[in-house]
C-alpha positions in Angstrom: 7.7 -17.0 22.4 5.4 -16.3 25.4 3.5 -13.6 23.5 3.1 -16.0 20.6 1.5 -18.6 22.9 -0.8 -16.0 24.4 -1.9 -14.9 21.0 -2.6 -18.5 20.0 -4.7 -19.0 23.2 -6.7 -15.9 22.5 -7.5 -17.1 19.0 -8.0 -20.7 19.9 -11.6 -20.7 18.5 -10.5 -19.5 15.1 -7.6 -22.0 15.1 -10.1 -24.8 15.9 -12.3 -23.6 13.1 -9.3 -23.6 10.7 -8.3 -27.1 11.8 -11.9 -28.3 11.3 -12.0 -26.8 7.8 -8.7 -28.5 6.9 -9.7 -31.9 8.2 -13.2 -31.5 6.7 -11.7 -30.8 3.3 -9.4 -33.8 3.7 -12.4 -36.1 4.5 -14.3 -34.6 1.5 -11.3 -35.2 -0.8 -10.8 -38.7 0.5 -14.5 -39.8 0.1 -14.8 -38.3 -3.4 -11.3 -38.6 -4.6 -12.1 -40.0 -8.1 -14.6 -37.3 -9.0 -12.5 -34.5 -7.5 -9.2 -35.5 -9.1 -10.4 -34.5 -12.6 -11.5 -31.1 -11.4 -8.3 -30.4 -9.6 -6.1 -31.4 -12.6 -7.7 -28.6 -14.6 -7.4 -26.0 -11.9 -4.7 -23.4 -11.1 -4.1 -25.1 -7.7 -3.0 -28.3 -9.3 -0.8 -26.5 -11.8 0.9 -24.6 -9.0 1.5 -27.9 -7.1 3.1 -29.4 -10.2 5.2 -26.3 -10.7 6.5 -26.5 -7.2 7.4 -30.1 -7.6 9.2 -29.5 -10.9 11.3 -26.7 -9.4 13.0 -29.1 -7.0 14.0 -31.3 -9.9 14.7 -35.0 -9.8 17.8 -34.8 -7.5 17.6 -31.6 -5.5 20.3 -30.5 -3.2 19.5 -29.5 0.4 19.7 -25.8 -0.3 17.6 -26.0 -3.5 14.9 -28.0 -1.8 15.0 -25.8 1.3 14.7 -22.6 -0.8 11.7 -23.8 -2.8 9.8 -25.2 0.2 10.5 -22.2 2.5 9.6 -19.6 -0.1 6.4 -21.5 -1.1 5.2 -21.9 2.5 6.1 -18.3 3.5 4.2 -17.1 0.4 1.2 -19.2 1.3 1.2 -18.1 5.0 1.6 -14.4 4.1 -1.2 -14.7 1.5 -3.5 -16.4 4.0 -3.1 -13.6 6.5 -3.1 -10.6 4.0 -5.9 -11.8 1.8 -8.0 -12.3 4.9 -8.8 -8.6 4.5 -11.6 -9.6 2.1 -13.8 -10.8 4.9 -11.7 -13.9 5.6 -13.0 -15.7 2.5 -9.6 -16.5 1.0 -8.1 -18.3 4.0 -11.3 -20.2 4.5 -11.3 -21.3 0.8 -7.5 -22.1 0.9 -7.8 -24.3 3.9 -10.7 -26.2 2.4 -8.8 -26.6 -0.9 -5.6 -27.8 0.7 -7.6 -30.2 2.8 -9.3 -31.6 -0.3 -5.9 -32.0 -2.1 -4.6 -34.0 0.9 -7.7 -36.1 1.0 -7.5 -36.8 -2.8 -3.9 -37.9 -2.4 -4.9 -40.3 0.4 -7.9 -41.5 -1.6 -5.7 -42.3 -4.6 -3.3 -44.1 -2.3 -6.2 -46.2 -0.9 -7.4 -47.0 -4.4 -3.9 -48.5 -5.1 -4.4 -50.9 -2.2 -2.2 -49.0 0.4 -3.3 -48.1 3.9 -4.0 -44.4 3.8 -3.5 -43.9 7.5 0.0 -45.5 7.3 0.9 -43.4 4.3 -0.3 -40.3 6.2 1.8 -41.1 9.3 4.9 -42.2 7.5 5.0 -40.0 4.4 2.9 -36.9 4.9 3.1 -36.2 8.6 6.9 -36.0 8.8 6.8 -33.2 6.1 3.7 -31.4 7.5 4.1 -31.8 11.3 5.2 -28.1 11.6 4.1 -26.8 8.2 0.4 -27.6 8.7 0.1 -25.9 12.1 1.9 -22.9 10.7 -0.6 -22.6 7.8 -3.5 -23.2 10.2 -2.3 -20.4 12.5 -1.8 -18.0 9.5 -5.3 -18.8 8.2 -6.9 -18.2 11.6 -5.4 -14.8 11.8 -6.4 -14.1 8.2 -9.9 -14.9 9.2 -9.6 -12.6 12.2 -8.5 -9.8 9.9 -11.6 -10.4 7.8 -13.8 -10.3 10.8 -12.3 -7.1 11.9 -12.9 -5.5 8.5 -16.6 -6.7 8.7 -16.9 -5.3 12.2 -15.4 -2.0 11.0 -18.1 -1.7 8.4 -20.8 -2.4 10.9 -19.3 -0.2 13.5 -20.3 3.0 11.6 -23.9 2.6 12.8 -22.9 3.0 16.4 -20.2 5.0 18.3 -20.0 2.2 20.9 -19.3 -0.4 18.2 -16.8 1.9 16.7 -14.8 2.2 19.9 -14.8 -1.5 20.4 -13.6 -2.1 16.9 -10.8 0.4 17.3 -9.6 -1.4 20.4 -9.9 -4.7 18.5 -7.7 -3.4 15.7 -5.1 -2.1 18.2 -5.0 -5.5 19.8 -4.7 -7.3 16.5 -1.7 -5.1 15.4 0.0 -5.8 18.7 -0.4 -9.6 18.1 0.8 -9.6 14.5 4.5 -9.3 15.1 4.5 -12.3 17.4 2.3 -14.3 15.1 4.4 -13.5 12.0 7.5 -14.3 14.0 6.1 -17.6 15.3 4.9 -18.7 11.9 8.2 -17.8 10.4 10.1 -20.0 12.8 7.7 -22.9 12.3 8.0 -22.7 8.5 11.8 -22.3 8.8 12.2 -25.4 10.9 9.7 -27.3 8.7 11.6 -26.4 5.6 14.9 -27.7 7.1 13.2 -31.0 8.1 11.4 -31.4 4.8 14.3 -30.6 2.6 16.6 -32.8 4.6 14.1 -35.7 4.2 13.8 -35.1 0.5 17.5 -35.1 -0.1 18.0 -38.2 2.1 15.2 -40.1 0.3 16.6 -39.1 -3.1 20.1 -40.1 -2.3 
């Protein structure tokens, strides 16, 4: 756990960037909820969201809900880290998209006459209090992977840059087991909490 915290401290700038992108996307989605909703409904992101919801059924048991939530979040986290190899574009886009979806949901809630802040605190935050940080952390390290690939390409113009890049790669690979382990624990606990809440509210 100590190594996990150290890795987070070392990447605090990228974690802040990831947080800003998520929050920025949420604000964008909230402010332009009506116009964005139509676009999202015709996208693969919206279809995936609907598919996830349908898998849990109308009255999911704890294990069924836990399995769907855990697998979905682990897949998302692994994809955000792994797909970062393409210059970090995917995690940047995924963060912004997820933020927009969150904002659209809150925008629709507000249009129905409900307080979006109250809905966020009482309905969304209990589900995402660990899940969102886990995805932000995974995205930050996906961005780091993309930056390393970019630096590797640039490093071929200079032996000095090449040596620095090699050291950076070695440090990244030392961090990865702790990051993956920490994200795994966060998502595991988040899935337990979220599936428990879903079953409780459905009962």
